[in-house]
TORRO-422102 format. One record per residue (C-alpha): x, y, z. Coordinates in Angstrom, 1 decimal, decimal comma, padded with zeros to 4 digits. Each point is the difference from the previous one (the first is absolute). Example, Ala and Ser with C-alpha at 12.3 -4.5 7.8 and 13.67 -1.06 7.14 Angstrom:
% residues 2
+--------+--------+--------+
|      u |      v |      w |
+--------+--------+--------+
|  012,3 | -004,5 |  007,8 |
|  001,4 |  003,4 | -000,7 |
+--------+--------+--------+
% end
This chain:
% residues 83
+--------+--------+--------+
|      u |      v |      w |
+--------+--------+--------+
|  136,6 |  139,6 |  148,9 |
|  002,5 | -000,2 | -002,9 |
| -001,6 | -000,7 | -003,3 |
|  003,0 | -001,7 | -001,4 |
|  002,1 | -002,6 |  001,8 |
|  003,8 | -000,4 |  000,4 |
|  000,2 | -002,6 | -002,7 |
| -001,9 |  002,0 | -002,5 |
|  002,2 |  003,1 |  000,7 |
|  003,0 | -002,1 | -000,7 |
| -001,4 | -001,8 | -003,4 |
| -000,8 |  003,8 | -001,2 |
|  003,5 |  001,1 |  001,3 |
|  001,7 | -002,7 | -002,3 |
| -002,3 |  000,7 | -003,1 |
|  001,0 |  003,6 |  000,1 |
|  003,5 | -001,0 |  000,6 |
| -000,1 | -002,4 | -003,0 |
| -001,7 |  002,7 | -002,1 |
|  003,0 |  002,4 |  000,5 |
|  002,6 | -002,6 | -001,1 |
| -002,4 | -000,8 | -003,1 |
| -000,6 | -003,3 |  001,4 |
| -003,5 | -000,1 |  000,3 |
| -002,2 | -001,4 | -002,8 |
| -003,9 |  000,4 | -000,2 |
| -001,9 | -003,3 |  000,0 |
| -001,3 | -001,1 | -003,5 |
|  001,9 |  002,2 | -002,3 |
|  003,6 | -000,3 |  001,7 |
|  000,7 |  003,5 | -000,7 |
|  002,1 |  001,9 |  002,4 |
| -001,8 |  002,4 |  002,5 |
|  000,8 |  003,6 |  000,1 |
| -002,9 |  001,5 |  002,3 |
|  000,4 |  000,1 |  003,4 |
| -003,9 | -000,6 |  000,4 |
|  000,0 | -003,2 | -002,0 |
|  003,1 | -001,1 |  002,2 |
| -001,9 |  000,4 |  003,1 |
| -003,2 | -001,8 | -001,6 |
|  002,2 | -002,8 | -000,8 |
|  001,5 |  000,0 |  003,7 |
| -003,5 | -000,1 |  001,5 |
| -001,1 | -002,5 | -002,4 |
|  002,8 | -002,5 |  001,0 |
| -000,7 |  000,7 |  003,5 |
| -003,7 | -000,8 | -000,5 |
|  000,7 | -003,6 | -001,4 |
|  002,6 | -000,5 |  003,0 |
| -003,2 |  000,7 |  002,3 |
|  001,7 |  003,4 |  001,6 |
| -002,2 |  002,3 |  001,3 |
| -001,1 |  002,4 | -002,6 |
| -003,4 |  001,7 | -000,6 |
| -002,2 | -001,3 | -002,8 |
|  000,1 |  001,3 | -003,5 |
| -002,5 |  002,8 | -000,6 |
| -002,9 | -001,2 | -002,1 |
| -000,9 |  001,6 | -003,2 |
| -003,3 |  001,5 |  000,3 |
| -002,5 | -000,8 | -002,8 |
| -003,1 |  002,2 | -000,7 |
| -003,2 | -001,6 | -001,3 |
| -000,9 |  002,1 | -002,9 |
| -003,7 | -000,3 | -001,4 |
| -000,7 |  000,7 | -003,5 |
| -002,5 |  002,4 | -001,0 |
| -001,4 |  000,4 | -003,5 |
|  000,5 |  003,5 | -000,7 |
| -003,1 |  001,7 | -001,9 |
|  001,1 |  002,1 | -003,0 |
| -000,1 |  003,5 |  000,6 |
| -002,5 |  002,1 | -001,4 |
|  001,5 |  002,8 | -001,8 |
| -001,7 |  003,5 | -000,6 |
| -000,8 |  001,2 | -003,5 |
|  001,3 |  003,3 | -000,7 |
| -002,9 |  002,4 | -001,0 |
|  000,7 |  001,4 | -003,5 |
| -000,5 |  004,0 | -000,2 |
| -002,4 |  000,6 | -002,5 |
|  000,9 |  002,9 | -002,4 |
+--------+--------+--------+
% end
C-alpha cells in the first residue's frame, strides 16, 4: 500500500520544479524558497488542501513537566586546623 497518492506526488514534483526555477514562494512572508525540504513540505501541504492521499502531519510531543521545589543544599563547613 502506497503512503502517497499520485496527486500528491504530482504536487510535490511541481513544487520542486518551481523551486528550481526560483518561482516558489513561501506562504506568509512571500520569500523565495531555496531549500529542497521546504519545497517538498509546500507540495505536500498543497496536496492536503486538495484532498489527495497524504499521511497526516506528525504531531509535536509535549511532555508534562512537574515543578518541584528544590531544597537548598547543605554545605559542609571546612574544618580549621588548630595550630
